[in-house]
PyMOL Python script that loads the backbone (N, CA, C, O; Angstrom):
from pymol import cmd

cmd.read_pdbstr("""\
ATOM      1  N   UNK A   1      85.416  99.833  71.668  1.00  0.00           N
ATOM      2  CA  UNK A   1      84.588 100.279  71.996  1.00  0.00           C
ATOM      3  C   UNK A   1      85.113 101.684  71.213  1.00  0.00           C
ATOM      4  O   UNK A   1      86.178 102.207  71.542  1.00  0.00           O
ATOM      5  N   UNK A   2      84.352 102.179  70.263  1.00  0.00           N
ATOM      6  CA  UNK A   2      84.874 103.877  69.534  1.00  0.00           C
ATOM      7  C   UNK A   2      84.944 104.774  71.054  1.00  0.00           C
ATOM      8  O   UNK A   2      84.337 104.408  72.060  1.00  0.00           O
ATOM      9  N   UNK A   3      85.793 105.982  70.984  1.00  0.00           N
ATOM     10  CA  UNK A   3      85.455 106.905  72.421  1.00  0.00           C
ATOM     11  C   UNK A   3      84.328 107.579  71.950  1.00  0.00           C
ATOM     12  O   UNK A   3      83.633 107.758  72.951  1.00  0.00           O
ATOM     13  N   UNK A   4      83.796 108.026  71.031  1.00  0.00           N
ATOM     14  CA  UNK A   4      82.040 108.475  71.309  1.00  0.00           C
ATOM     15  C   UNK A   4      80.973 107.379  71.443  1.00  0.00           C
ATOM     16  O   UNK A   4      79.790 107.682  71.289  1.00  0.00           O
ATOM     17  N   UNK A   5      81.267 106.370  71.668  1.00  0.00           N
ATOM     18  CA  UNK A   5      80.345 105.418  71.890  1.00  0.00           C
ATOM     19  C   UNK A   5      80.344 105.116  73.630  1.00  0.00           C
ATOM     20  O   UNK A   5      79.428 104.913  74.427  1.00  0.00           O
ATOM     21  N   UNK A   6      81.771 105.192  73.767  1.00  0.00           N
ATOM     22  CA  UNK A   6      81.978 105.055  75.598  1.00  0.00           C
ATOM     23  C   UNK A   6      81.367 105.830  75.935  1.00  0.00           C
ATOM     24  O   UNK A   6      80.316 105.620  76.541  1.00  0.00           O
ATOM     25  N   UNK A   7      81.945 107.318  75.580  1.00  0.00           N
ATOM     26  CA  UNK A   7      81.603 108.545  76.049  1.00  0.00           C
ATOM     27  C   UNK A   7      80.302 108.943  76.383  1.00  0.00           C
ATOM     28  O   UNK A   7      79.978 109.615  77.362  1.00  0.00           O
ATOM     29  N   UNK A   8      79.275 108.294  75.143  1.00  0.00           N
ATOM     30  CA  UNK A   8      77.903 108.770  75.333  1.00  0.00           C
ATOM     31  C   UNK A   8      77.341 107.302  76.023  1.00  0.00           C
ATOM     32  O   UNK A   8      76.146 107.295  76.321  1.00  0.00           O
ATOM     33  N   UNK A   9      77.903 106.422  76.215  1.00  0.00           N
ATOM     34  CA  UNK A   9      77.426 104.775  76.905  1.00  0.00           C
ATOM     35  C   UNK A   9      77.381 105.512  79.005  1.00  0.00           C
ATOM     36  O   UNK A   9      76.577 105.160  79.868  1.00  0.00           O
ATOM     37  N   UNK A  10      78.356 106.373  79.133  1.00  0.00           N
ATOM     38  CA  UNK A  10      78.431 107.305  80.857  1.00  0.00           C
ATOM     39  C   UNK A  10      77.551 107.883  81.205  1.00  0.00           C
ATOM     40  O   UNK A  10      76.826 107.719  82.186  1.00  0.00           O
ATOM     41  N   UNK A  11      77.538 109.143  79.856  1.00  0.00           N
ATOM     42  CA  UNK A  11      76.588 110.318  80.197  1.00  0.00           C
ATOM     43  C   UNK A  11      75.148 109.968  79.619  1.00  0.00           C
ATOM     44  O   UNK A  11      74.291 110.814  79.872  1.00  0.00           O
ATOM     45  N   UNK A  12      74.795 109.010  78.984  1.00  0.00           N
ATOM     46  CA  UNK A  12      73.554 108.590  79.050  1.00  0.00           C
ATOM     47  C   UNK A  12      72.947 107.482  80.162  1.00  0.00           C
ATOM     48  O   UNK A  12      71.759 107.480  80.483  1.00  0.00           O
ATOM     49  N   UNK A  13      73.990 106.493  80.728  1.00  0.00           N
ATOM     50  CA  UNK A  13      73.643 105.984  81.904  1.00  0.00           C
ATOM     51  C   UNK A  13      73.212 107.604  83.350  1.00  0.00           C
ATOM     52  O   UNK A  13      72.406 107.641  84.279  1.00  0.00           O
ATOM     53  N   UNK A  14      73.998 108.412  82.946  1.00  0.00           N
ATOM     54  CA  UNK A  14      74.194 109.536  84.245  1.00  0.00           C
ATOM     55  C   UNK A  14      72.278 110.120  83.761  1.00  0.00           C
ATOM     56  O   UNK A  14      71.572 110.286  84.756  1.00  0.00           O
ATOM     57  N   UNK A  15      71.767 110.314  82.750  1.00  0.00           N
ATOM     58  CA  UNK A  15      70.812 110.728  82.069  1.00  0.00           C
ATOM     59  C   UNK A  15      69.636 109.953  82.921  1.00  0.00           C
ATOM     60  O   UNK A  15      68.762 110.523  83.575  1.00  0.00           O
ATOM     61  N   UNK A  16      69.817 108.392  82.759  1.00  0.00           N
ATOM     62  CA  UNK A  16      68.316 107.863  83.319  1.00  0.00           C
ATOM     63  C   UNK A  16      68.639 107.746  84.738  1.00  0.00           C
ATOM     64  O   UNK A  16      67.769 107.366  85.522  1.00  0.00           O
ATOM     65  N   UNK A  17      70.060 108.101  85.218  1.00  0.00           N
ATOM     66  CA  UNK A  17      69.978 108.262  86.826  1.00  0.00           C
ATOM     67  C   UNK A  17      69.722 107.083  87.366  1.00  0.00           C
ATOM     68  O   UNK A  17      68.960 106.866  88.308  1.00  0.00           O
ATOM     69  N   UNK A  18      70.804 105.783  86.353  1.00  0.00           N
ATOM     70  CA  UNK A  18      71.032 104.273  86.822  1.00  0.00           C
ATOM     71  C   UNK A  18      71.533 104.927  88.477  1.00  0.00           C
ATOM     72  O   UNK A  18      71.884 106.099  88.612  1.00  0.00           O
ATOM     73  N   UNK A  19      71.480 103.926  89.642  1.00  0.00           N
ATOM     74  CA  UNK A  19      72.165 104.244  91.018  1.00  0.00           C
ATOM     75  C   UNK A  19      73.984 103.949  90.710  1.00  0.00           C
ATOM     76  O   UNK A  19      75.018 104.373  91.226  1.00  0.00           O
ATOM     77  N   UNK A  20      73.618 102.884  89.460  1.00  0.00           N
ATOM     78  CA  UNK A  20      75.140 102.271  89.802  1.00  0.00           C
ATOM     79  C   UNK A  20      76.124 102.497  88.940  1.00  0.00           C
ATOM     80  O   UNK A  20      77.104 101.803  88.671  1.00  0.00           O
ATOM     81  N   UNK A  21      75.734 103.671  88.472  1.00  0.00           N
ATOM     82  CA  UNK A  21      76.786 104.360  87.374  1.00  0.00           C
ATOM     83  C   UNK A  21      77.382 105.924  87.946  1.00  0.00           C
ATOM     84  O   UNK A  21      76.536 106.800  88.128  1.00  0.00           O
ATOM     85  N   UNK A  22      78.839 106.237  88.217  1.00  0.00           N
ATOM     86  CA  UNK A  22      78.849 106.870  88.960  1.00  0.00           C
ATOM     87  C   UNK A  22      78.831 108.412  87.695  1.00  0.00           C
ATOM     88  O   UNK A  22      78.680 108.323  86.477  1.00  0.00           O
ATOM     89  N   UNK A  23      79.052 109.800  88.575  1.00  0.00           N
ATOM     90  CA  UNK A  23      78.836 110.713  87.523  1.00  0.00           C
ATOM     91  C   UNK A  23      79.594 110.973  86.769  1.00  0.00           C
ATOM     92  O   UNK A  23      80.765 110.847  87.125  1.00  0.00           O
ATOM     93  N   UNK A  24      79.395 111.323  85.766  1.00  0.00           N
ATOM     94  CA  UNK A  24      80.721 111.656  85.150  1.00  0.00           C
ATOM     95  C   UNK A  24      80.619 113.223  84.288  1.00  0.00           C
ATOM     96  O   UNK A  24      80.986 113.422  83.130  1.00  0.00           O
ATOM     97  N   UNK A  25      80.243 113.844  84.876  1.00  0.00           N
ATOM     98  CA  UNK A  25      80.298 115.611  84.700  1.00  0.00           C
ATOM     99  C   UNK A  25      81.020 116.346  84.742  1.00  0.00           C
ATOM    100  O   UNK A  25      81.055 117.416  84.136  1.00  0.00           O
ATOM    101  N   UNK A  26      82.132 115.675  85.868  1.00  0.00           N
ATOM    102  CA  UNK A  26      83.301 116.547  85.969  1.00  0.00           C
ATOM    103  C   UNK A  26      84.548 116.019  86.626  1.00  0.00           C
ATOM    104  O   UNK A  26      84.567 115.197  87.542  1.00  0.00           O
ATOM    105  N   UNK A  27      85.772 116.687  85.951  1.00  0.00           N
ATOM    106  CA  UNK A  27      86.757 116.056  85.936  1.00  0.00           C
ATOM    107  C   UNK A  27      87.091 115.940  87.854  1.00  0.00           C
ATOM    108  O   UNK A  27      87.232 116.932  88.570  1.00  0.00           O
ATOM    109  N   UNK A  28      87.149 114.558  88.314  1.00  0.00           N
ATOM    110  CA  UNK A  28      87.652 114.564  89.823  1.00  0.00           C
ATOM    111  C   UNK A  28      88.472 114.828  90.484  1.00  0.00           C
ATOM    112  O   UNK A  28      88.488 114.727  91.711  1.00  0.00           O
ATOM    113  N   UNK A  29      89.471 115.295  89.640  1.00  0.00           N
ATOM    114  CA  UNK A  29      90.518 116.006  90.178  1.00  0.00           C
ATOM    115  C   UNK A  29      90.261 118.068  90.013  1.00  0.00           C
ATOM    116  O   UNK A  29      90.328 118.991  90.824  1.00  0.00           O
ATOM    117  N   UNK A  30      90.027 117.996  88.837  1.00  0.00           N
ATOM    118  CA  UNK A  30      90.067 119.830  88.878  1.00  0.00           C
ATOM    119  C   UNK A  30      88.407 120.505  89.308  1.00  0.00           C
ATOM    120  O   UNK A  30      88.069 121.459  90.009  1.00  0.00           O
ATOM    121  N   UNK A  31      87.791 119.692  88.669  1.00  0.00           N
ATOM    122  CA  UNK A  31      86.253 119.357  88.814  1.00  0.00           C
ATOM    123  C   UNK A  31      86.155 120.340  87.165  1.00  0.00           C
ATOM    124  O   UNK A  31      85.278 121.204  87.196  1.00  0.00           O
ATOM    125  N   UNK A  32      86.718 120.278  86.223  1.00  0.00           N
ATOM    126  CA  UNK A  32      86.553 120.916  84.889  1.00  0.00           C
ATOM    127  C   UNK A  32      85.378 120.042  84.548  1.00  0.00           C
ATOM    128  O   UNK A  32      85.416 118.844  84.829  1.00  0.00           O
ATOM    129  N   UNK A  33      84.275 120.613  83.921  1.00  0.00           N
ATOM    130  CA  UNK A  33      83.019 119.852  82.876  1.00  0.00           C
ATOM    131  C   UNK A  33      83.585 118.524  81.876  1.00  0.00           C
ATOM    132  O   UNK A  33      84.096 118.220  80.799  1.00  0.00           O
ATOM    133  N   UNK A  34      83.482 118.429  82.126  1.00  0.00           N
ATOM    134  CA  UNK A  34      83.636 116.847  81.034  1.00  0.00           C
ATOM    135  C   UNK A  34      82.411 116.936  79.917  1.00  0.00           C
ATOM    136  O   UNK A  34      81.247 116.752  80.272  1.00  0.00           O
ATOM    137  N   UNK A  35      82.756 117.230  78.551  1.00  0.00           N
ATOM    138  CA  UNK A  35      82.324 117.466  77.324  1.00  0.00           C
ATOM    139  C   UNK A  35      81.642 115.693  76.838  1.00  0.00           C
ATOM    140  O   UNK A  35      82.249 114.679  77.182  1.00  0.00           O
ATOM    141  N   UNK A  36      80.468 115.649  76.105  1.00  0.00           N
ATOM    142  CA  UNK A  36      80.853 114.638  75.137  1.00  0.00           C
ATOM    143  C   UNK A  36      81.404 114.182  74.325  1.00  0.00           C
ATOM    144  O   UNK A  36      81.530 112.999  74.007  1.00  0.00           O
ATOM    145  N   UNK A  37      81.883 115.299  73.803  1.00  0.00           N
ATOM    146  CA  UNK A  37      83.010 115.007  72.426  1.00  0.00           C
ATOM    147  C   UNK A  37      84.357 115.222  72.969  1.00  0.00           C
ATOM    148  O   UNK A  37      85.289 115.574  72.246  1.00  0.00           O
ATOM    149  N   UNK A  38      84.452 115.053  74.004  1.00  0.00           N
ATOM    150  CA  UNK A  38      85.851 115.090  74.943  1.00  0.00           C
ATOM    151  C   UNK A  38      86.309 113.983  75.362  1.00  0.00           C
ATOM    152  O   UNK A  38      85.501 113.320  76.013  1.00  0.00           O
ATOM    153  N   UNK A  39      87.617 113.420  75.177  1.00  0.00           N
ATOM    154  CA  UNK A  39      88.295 112.314  75.600  1.00  0.00           C
ATOM    155  C   UNK A  39      88.120 112.309  77.413  1.00  0.00           C
ATOM    156  O   UNK A  39      88.534 113.001  78.343  1.00  0.00           O
ATOM    157  N   UNK A  40      87.533 111.485  77.297  1.00  0.00           N
ATOM    158  CA  UNK A  40      87.581 110.905  79.418  1.00  0.00           C
ATOM    159  C   UNK A  40      88.776 110.135  79.804  1.00  0.00           C
ATOM    160  O   UNK A  40      88.704 108.963  79.434  1.00  0.00           O
ATOM    161  N   UNK A  41      89.599 110.370  80.286  1.00  0.00           N
ATOM    162  CA  UNK A  41      90.389 109.556  81.328  1.00  0.00           C
ATOM    163  C   UNK A  41      90.009 109.003  82.479  1.00  0.00           C
ATOM    164  O   UNK A  41      89.743 109.590  83.528  1.00  0.00           O
ATOM    165  N   UNK A  42      89.986 107.680  82.225  1.00  0.00           N
ATOM    166  CA  UNK A  42      89.559 106.877  83.521  1.00  0.00           C
ATOM    167  C   UNK A  42      90.804 106.480  84.777  1.00  0.00           C
ATOM    168  O   UNK A  42      91.984 106.488  84.428  1.00  0.00           O
ATOM    169  N   UNK A  43      90.522 106.223  85.876  1.00  0.00           N
ATOM    170  CA  UNK A  43      91.081 105.797  87.048  1.00  0.00           C
ATOM    171  C   UNK A  43      90.453 105.096  88.129  1.00  0.00           C
ATOM    172  O   UNK A  43      89.378 105.493  88.580  1.00  0.00           O
ATOM    173  N   UNK A  44      91.015 104.129  88.559  1.00  0.00           N
ATOM    174  CA  UNK A  44      90.305 103.399  89.724  1.00  0.00           C
ATOM    175  C   UNK A  44      88.664 102.578  89.096  1.00  0.00           C
ATOM    176  O   UNK A  44      87.838 102.172  89.913  1.00  0.00           O
ATOM    177  N   UNK A  45      88.509 102.495  88.061  1.00  0.00           N
ATOM    178  CA  UNK A  45      87.609 102.272  87.288  1.00  0.00           C
ATOM    179  C   UNK A  45      86.317 102.812  87.088  1.00  0.00           C
ATOM    180  O   UNK A  45      85.558 102.596  86.144  1.00  0.00           O
ATOM    181  N   UNK A  46      86.115 103.665  88.253  1.00  0.00           N
ATOM    182  CA  UNK A  46      85.150 104.563  87.913  1.00  0.00           C
ATOM    183  C   UNK A  46      84.963 105.938  87.857  1.00  0.00           C
ATOM    184  O   UNK A  46      83.923 106.480  87.483  1.00  0.00           O
ATOM    185  N   UNK A  47      85.970 106.501  88.229  1.00  0.00           N
ATOM    186  CA  UNK A  47      86.395 108.192  88.621  1.00  0.00           C
ATOM    187  C   UNK A  47      87.186 108.419  86.904  1.00  0.00           C
ATOM    188  O   UNK A  47      87.834 107.634  86.211  1.00  0.00           O
ATOM    189  N   UNK A  48      86.796 109.734  86.705  1.00  0.00           N
ATOM    190  CA  UNK A  48      86.938 109.909  85.375  1.00  0.00           C
ATOM    191  C   UNK A  48      87.952 111.410  85.236  1.00  0.00           C
ATOM    192  O   UNK A  48      87.532 112.253  86.028  1.00  0.00           O
ATOM    193  N   UNK A  49      88.629 111.688  84.780  1.00  0.00           N
ATOM    194  CA  UNK A  49      89.738 112.850  84.358  1.00  0.00           C
ATOM    195  C   UNK A  49      89.597 113.650  83.484  1.00  0.00           C
ATOM    196  O   UNK A  49      89.097 113.126  82.489  1.00  0.00           O
ATOM    197  N   UNK A  50      89.839 114.882  83.355  1.00  0.00           N
ATOM    198  CA  UNK A  50      89.368 115.496  82.172  1.00  0.00           C
ATOM    199  C   UNK A  50      90.876 115.482  81.218  1.00  0.00           C
ATOM    200  O   UNK A  50      90.897 116.060  80.131  1.00  0.00           O
ATOM    201  N   UNK A  51      92.133 114.745  81.769  1.00  0.00           N
ATOM    202  CA  UNK A  51      93.303 114.886  81.101  1.00  0.00           C
ATOM    203  C   UNK A  51      94.179 114.038  81.483  1.00  0.00           C
ATOM    204  O   UNK A  51      94.149 113.777  82.685  1.00  0.00           O
ATOM    205  N   UNK A  52      95.052 113.451  80.778  1.00  0.00           N
ATOM    206  CA  UNK A  52      95.914 112.442  81.649  1.00  0.00           C
ATOM    207  C   UNK A  52      96.881 113.067  82.635  1.00  0.00           C
ATOM    208  O   UNK A  52      97.641 112.407  83.344  1.00  0.00           O
ATOM    209  N   UNK A  53      96.787 114.530  82.625  1.00  0.00           N
ATOM    210  CA  UNK A  53      97.763 115.041  83.370  1.00  0.00           C
ATOM    211  C   UNK A  53      97.001 114.968  84.853  1.00  0.00           C
ATOM    212  O   UNK A  53      97.641 114.619  85.845  1.00  0.00           O
ATOM    213  N   UNK A  54      95.738 115.285  84.925  1.00  0.00           N
ATOM    214  CA  UNK A  54      94.520 115.238  86.029  1.00  0.00           C
ATOM    215  C   UNK A  54      94.805 113.761  86.565  1.00  0.00           C
ATOM    216  O   UNK A  54      95.367 113.595  87.648  1.00  0.00           O
ATOM    217  N   UNK A  55      94.433 112.794  85.838  1.00  0.00           N
ATOM    218  CA  UNK A  55      94.867 111.276  85.969  1.00  0.00           C
ATOM    219  C   UNK A  55      95.742 111.044  87.015  1.00  0.00           C
ATOM    220  O   UNK A  55      95.473 110.869  88.203  1.00  0.00           O
ATOM    221  N   UNK A  56      97.299 111.064  86.209  1.00  0.00           N
ATOM    222  CA  UNK A  56      98.544 111.204  86.971  1.00  0.00           C
ATOM    223  C   UNK A  56      98.676 111.990  88.376  1.00  0.00           C
ATOM    224  O   UNK A  56      98.994 111.388  89.402  1.00  0.00           O
ATOM    225  N   UNK A  57      98.465 113.092  88.356  1.00  0.00           N
ATOM    226  CA  UNK A  57      98.234 113.653  89.501  1.00  0.00           C
ATOM    227  C   UNK A  57      97.512 113.267  90.477  1.00  0.00           C
ATOM    228  O   UNK A  57      98.016 113.551  91.564  1.00  0.00           O
ATOM    229  N   UNK A  58      96.459 112.692  90.533  1.00  0.00           N
ATOM    230  CA  UNK A  58      95.777 111.960  91.533  1.00  0.00           C
ATOM    231  C   UNK A  58      96.341 110.265  91.626  1.00  0.00           C
ATOM    232  O   UNK A  58      96.288 109.601  92.662  1.00  0.00           O
ATOM    233  N   UNK A  59      96.837 109.802  90.397  1.00  0.00           N
ATOM    234  CA  UNK A  59      97.913 108.685  90.698  1.00  0.00           C
ATOM    235  C   UNK A  59      99.092 108.737  92.005  1.00  0.00           C
ATOM    236  O   UNK A  59      99.449 107.964  92.894  1.00  0.00           O
ATOM    237  N   UNK A  60      99.402 109.929  91.612  1.00  0.00           N
ATOM    238  CA  UNK A  60     100.904 110.507  92.747  1.00  0.00           C
ATOM    239  C   UNK A  60     100.070 110.586  94.113  1.00  0.00           C
ATOM    240  O   UNK A  60     100.503 109.988  95.098  1.00  0.00           O
ATOM    241  N   UNK A  61      99.013 111.233  94.173  1.00  0.00           N
ATOM    242  CA  UNK A  61      98.180 111.458  95.590  1.00  0.00           C
ATOM    243  C   UNK A  61      98.032 110.429  96.070  1.00  0.00           C
ATOM    244  O   UNK A  61      98.048 110.292  97.294  1.00  0.00           O
ATOM    245  N   UNK A  62      97.834 109.354  95.171  1.00  0.00           N
ATOM    246  CA  UNK A  62      97.534 107.993  95.882  1.00  0.00           C
ATOM    247  C   UNK A  62      98.629 107.498  96.393  1.00  0.00           C
ATOM    248  O   UNK A  62      98.600 107.381  97.618  1.00  0.00           O
ATOM    249  N   UNK A  63      99.458 107.212  95.934  1.00  0.00           N
ATOM    250  CA  UNK A  63     100.721 106.648  96.110  1.00  0.00           C
ATOM    251  C   UNK A  63     101.114 107.525  96.987  1.00  0.00           C
ATOM    252  O   UNK A  63     101.735 106.873  97.827  1.00  0.00           O
ATOM    253  N   UNK A  64     101.114 108.736  97.314  1.00  0.00           N
ATOM    254  CA  UNK A  64     101.831 109.585  98.340  1.00  0.00           C
ATOM    255  C   UNK A  64     100.716 109.207  99.500  1.00  0.00           C
ATOM    256  O   UNK A  64     101.294 109.047 100.575  1.00  0.00           O
ATOM    257  N   UNK A  65      99.636 109.065  99.575  1.00  0.00           N
ATOM    258  CA  UNK A  65      99.136 108.993 100.855  1.00  0.00           C
ATOM    259  C   UNK A  65      99.089 107.323 101.151  1.00  0.00           C
ATOM    260  O   UNK A  65      99.334 106.809 102.243  1.00  0.00           O
ATOM    261  N   UNK A  66      98.909 106.976 100.554  1.00  0.00           N
ATOM    262  CA  UNK A  66      99.675 104.941 100.897  1.00  0.00           C
ATOM    263  C   UNK A  66     100.604 104.962 101.583  1.00  0.00           C
ATOM    264  O   UNK A  66     100.589 104.529 102.735  1.00  0.00           O
ATOM    265  N   UNK A  67     101.877 105.606 100.866  1.00  0.00           N
ATOM    266  CA  UNK A  67     103.028 105.762 101.577  1.00  0.00           C
ATOM    267  C   UNK A  67     102.953 106.371 103.008  1.00  0.00           C
ATOM    268  O   UNK A  67     103.684 105.982 103.919  1.00  0.00           O
ATOM    269  N   UNK A  68     102.259 107.101 103.110  1.00  0.00           N
ATOM    270  CA  UNK A  68     102.140 107.573 104.611  1.00  0.00           C
ATOM    271  C   UNK A  68     101.187 106.981 105.437  1.00  0.00           C
ATOM    272  O   UNK A  68     101.460 106.910 106.635  1.00  0.00           O
ATOM    273  N   UNK A  69     100.068 106.519 105.017  1.00  0.00           N
ATOM    274  CA  UNK A  69      99.368 105.288 105.668  1.00  0.00           C
ATOM    275  C   UNK A  69      99.892 104.393 106.344  1.00  0.00           C
ATOM    276  O   UNK A  69      99.812 104.176 107.553  1.00  0.00           O
ATOM    277  N   UNK A  70     100.825 103.489 104.979  1.00  0.00           N
ATOM    278  CA  UNK A  70     101.865 102.525 105.543  1.00  0.00           C
ATOM    279  C   UNK A  70     102.690 102.756 106.839  1.00  0.00           C
ATOM    280  O   UNK A  70     102.687 102.021 107.827  1.00  0.00           O
ATOM    281  N   UNK A  71     103.550 104.151 106.631  1.00  0.00           N
ATOM    282  CA  UNK A  71     104.263 104.960 107.534  1.00  0.00           C
ATOM    283  C   UNK A  71     103.489 104.592 109.106  1.00  0.00           C
ATOM    284  O   UNK A  71     103.766 103.820 110.024  1.00  0.00           O
ATOM    285  N   UNK A  72     102.404 105.575 108.854  1.00  0.00           N
ATOM    286  CA  UNK A  72     101.708 105.732 110.393  1.00  0.00           C
ATOM    287  C   UNK A  72     101.584 104.164 111.081  1.00  0.00           C
ATOM    288  O   UNK A  72     102.086 103.914 112.177  1.00  0.00           O
ATOM    289  N   UNK A  73     100.903 103.238 110.341  1.00  0.00           N
ATOM    290  CA  UNK A  73     100.482 101.739 110.278  1.00  0.00           C
ATOM    291  C   UNK A  73     101.656 101.173 111.170  1.00  0.00           C
ATOM    292  O   UNK A  73     101.622 100.862 112.360  1.00  0.00           O
ATOM    293  N   UNK A  74     102.612 101.127 110.351  1.00  0.00           N
ATOM    294  CA  UNK A  74     104.024 100.697 110.824  1.00  0.00           C
ATOM    295  C   UNK A  74     104.950 101.340 112.259  1.00  0.00           C
ATOM    296  O   UNK A  74     105.843 100.776 112.891  1.00  0.00           O
ATOM    297  N   UNK A  75     104.524 102.308 112.403  1.00  0.00           N
ATOM    298  CA  UNK A  75     104.880 103.325 113.872  1.00  0.00           C
ATOM    299  C   UNK A  75     103.713 102.583 114.243  1.00  0.00           C
ATOM    300  O   UNK A  75     104.132 101.498 114.644  1.00  0.00           O
ATOM    301  N   UNK A  76     102.326 102.614 114.323  1.00  0.00           N
ATOM    302  CA  UNK A  76     101.676 102.060 114.941  1.00  0.00           C
ATOM    303  C   UNK A  76     101.923 100.621 115.699  1.00  0.00           C
ATOM    304  O   UNK A  76     101.828 100.128 116.822  1.00  0.00           O
ATOM    305  N   UNK A  77     102.181 100.379 114.781  1.00  0.00           N
ATOM    306  CA  UNK A  77     102.439  98.504 115.107  1.00  0.00           C
ATOM    307  C   UNK A  77     103.925  98.531 116.353  1.00  0.00           C
ATOM    308  O   UNK A  77     104.043  97.968 117.441  1.00  0.00           O
ATOM    309  N   UNK A  78     104.590  99.169 115.818  1.00  0.00           N
ATOM    310  CA  UNK A  78     105.832  99.038 116.343  1.00  0.00           C
ATOM    311  C   UNK A  78     105.171 100.036 117.867  1.00  0.00           C
ATOM    312  O   UNK A  78     105.021  99.288 118.833  1.00  0.00           O
ATOM    313  N   UNK A  79     104.934 100.968 118.049  1.00  0.00           N
ATOM    314  CA  UNK A  79     104.155 101.331 119.124  1.00  0.00           C
ATOM    315  C   UNK A  79     103.597  99.895 120.024  1.00  0.00           C
ATOM    316  O   UNK A  79     104.121  99.475 121.055  1.00  0.00           O
ATOM    317  N   UNK A  80     102.634  99.415 119.457  1.00  0.00           N
ATOM    318  CA  UNK A  80     102.026  98.784 120.363  1.00  0.00           C
ATOM    319  C   UNK A  80     102.736  97.185 120.788  1.00  0.00           C
ATOM    320  O   UNK A  80     102.347  96.470 121.711  1.00  0.00           O
ATOM    321  N   UNK A  81     103.856  96.892 119.842  1.00  0.00           N
ATOM    322  CA  UNK A  81     104.878  95.613 120.206  1.00  0.00           C
ATOM    323  C   UNK A  81     105.606  96.202 121.418  1.00  0.00           C
ATOM    324  O   UNK A  81     105.680  95.523 122.443  1.00  0.00           O
ATOM    325  N   UNK A  82     106.290  97.751 121.349  1.00  0.00           N
ATOM    326  CA  UNK A  82     106.611  97.821 122.466  1.00  0.00           C
ATOM    327  C   UNK A  82     105.986  98.070 123.340  1.00  0.00           C
ATOM    328  O   UNK A  82     106.423  97.602 124.391  1.00  0.00           O
ATOM    329  N   UNK A  83     104.759  98.842 123.443  1.00  0.00           N
ATOM    330  CA  UNK A  83     103.420  98.600 124.904  1.00  0.00           C
ATOM    331  C   UNK A  83     103.758  97.436 125.662  1.00  0.00           C
ATOM    332  O   UNK A  83     104.133  97.333 126.830  1.00  0.00           O
ATOM    333  N   UNK A  84     103.477  96.257 124.444  1.00  0.00           N
ATOM    334  CA  UNK A  84     102.998  94.635 125.148  1.00  0.00           C
ATOM    335  C   UNK A  84     103.783  94.664 125.687  1.00  0.00           C
ATOM    336  O   UNK A  84     103.493  94.391 126.852  1.00  0.00           O
ATOM    337  N   UNK A  85     105.220  94.943 125.495  1.00  0.00           N
ATOM    338  CA  UNK A  85     106.788  94.498 126.030  1.00  0.00           C
ATOM    339  C   UNK A  85     106.870  94.746 127.040  1.00  0.00           C
ATOM    340  O   UNK A  85     107.262  93.885 127.829  1.00  0.00           O
ATOM    341  N   UNK A  86     106.517  96.116 127.507  1.00  0.00           N
ATOM    342  CA  UNK A  86     106.702  96.860 128.579  1.00  0.00           C
ATOM    343  C   UNK A  86     105.651  96.150 129.696  1.00  0.00           C
ATOM    344  O   UNK A  86     105.874  95.880 130.876  1.00  0.00           O
ATOM    345  N   UNK A  87     104.546  95.965 128.976  1.00  0.00           N
ATOM    346  CA  UNK A  87     103.508  95.351 130.065  1.00  0.00           C
ATOM    347  C   UNK A  87     103.700  93.685 130.271  1.00  0.00           C
ATOM    348  O   UNK A  87     103.412  93.173 131.353  1.00  0.00           O
ATOM    349  N   UNK A  88     104.089  93.073 129.410  1.00  0.00           N
ATOM    350  CA  UNK A  88     104.870  91.525 129.939  1.00  0.00           C
ATOM    351  C   UNK A  88     106.059  91.579 130.929  1.00  0.00           C
ATOM    352  O   UNK A  88     106.080  90.924 131.971  1.00  0.00           O
ATOM    353  N   UNK A  89     107.120  92.472 130.494  1.00  0.00           N
ATOM    354  CA  UNK A  89     107.936  92.944 131.716  1.00  0.00           C
ATOM    355  C   UNK A  89     107.706  93.154 133.057  1.00  0.00           C
ATOM    356  O   UNK A  89     108.343  92.837 134.061  1.00  0.00           O
ATOM    357  N   UNK A  90     106.632  93.773 132.877  1.00  0.00           N
ATOM    358  CA  UNK A  90     106.165  94.392 134.124  1.00  0.00           C
ATOM    359  C   UNK A  90     105.452  93.098 135.028  1.00  0.00           C
ATOM    360  O   UNK A  90     105.509  93.212 136.252  1.00  0.00           O
ATOM    361  N   UNK A  91     105.048  92.356 134.679  1.00  0.00           N
ATOM    362  CA  UNK A  91     103.920  90.929 135.117  1.00  0.00           C
ATOM    363  C   UNK A  91     105.463  90.005 135.292  1.00  0.00           C
ATOM    364  O   UNK A  91     104.980  89.309 136.185  1.00  0.00           O
ATOM    365  N   UNK A  92     106.486  89.610 135.198  1.00  0.00           N
ATOM    366  CA  UNK A  92     107.315  88.709 135.533  1.00  0.00           C
ATOM    367  C   UNK A  92     107.786  88.894 137.119  1.00  0.00           C
ATOM    368  O   UNK A  92     108.342  89.899 137.561  1.00  0.00           O
ATOM    369  N   UNK A  93     107.523  87.986 137.694  1.00  0.00           N
ATOM    370  CA  UNK A  93     108.064  87.666 138.757  1.00  0.00           C
ATOM    371  C   UNK A  93     109.145  86.885 139.399  1.00  0.00           C
ATOM    372  O   UNK A  93     109.230  85.662 139.285  1.00  0.00           O
ATOM    373  N   UNK A  94     109.950  87.600 140.062  1.00  0.00           N
ATOM    374  CA  UNK A  94     111.324  87.110 139.882  1.00  0.00           C
ATOM    375  C   UNK A  94     111.261  86.503 141.228  1.00  0.00           C
ATOM    376  O   UNK A  94     110.908  87.059 142.268  1.00  0.00           O
ATOM    377  N   UNK A  95     111.798  84.837 141.003  1.00  0.00           N
ATOM    378  CA  UNK A  95     111.694  84.352 142.639  1.00  0.00           C
ATOM    379  C   UNK A  95     112.760  84.210 143.504  1.00  0.00           C
ATOM    380  O   UNK A  95     113.838  84.249 142.910  1.00  0.00           O
ATOM    381  N   UNK A  96     112.827  84.083 144.513  1.00  0.00           N
ATOM    382  CA  UNK A  96     113.875  84.330 144.972  1.00  0.00           C
ATOM    383  C   UNK A  96     114.696  83.029 145.715  1.00  0.00           C
ATOM    384  O   UNK A  96     115.804  83.207 146.222  1.00  0.00           O
TER     385      UNK A  96
END
""", "prot")
cmd.dss("prot")
cmd.show_as("cartoon", "prot")
cmd.util.cbc("prot")
cmd.orient("prot")
């Protein structure tokens, strides 16, 4: 599909107000208006960016956020396991 056809496809869908089509009027990162005659860089299927730099920056931010979430989950899981171990050891009775 030629770039002009692809861009007009997204913009035309927006004009008709189709609910399944995302708004393609501005860059998702810097909010720069996207013009019909300029390239649109896509990420995650339906998110538009004005340049490769903006798209790359969003990819980097997503990677950092995913790593932070994984660390939080790991700390939470480790804390939960530690707490379970403490509860189980307090319930153990010693036979005389």
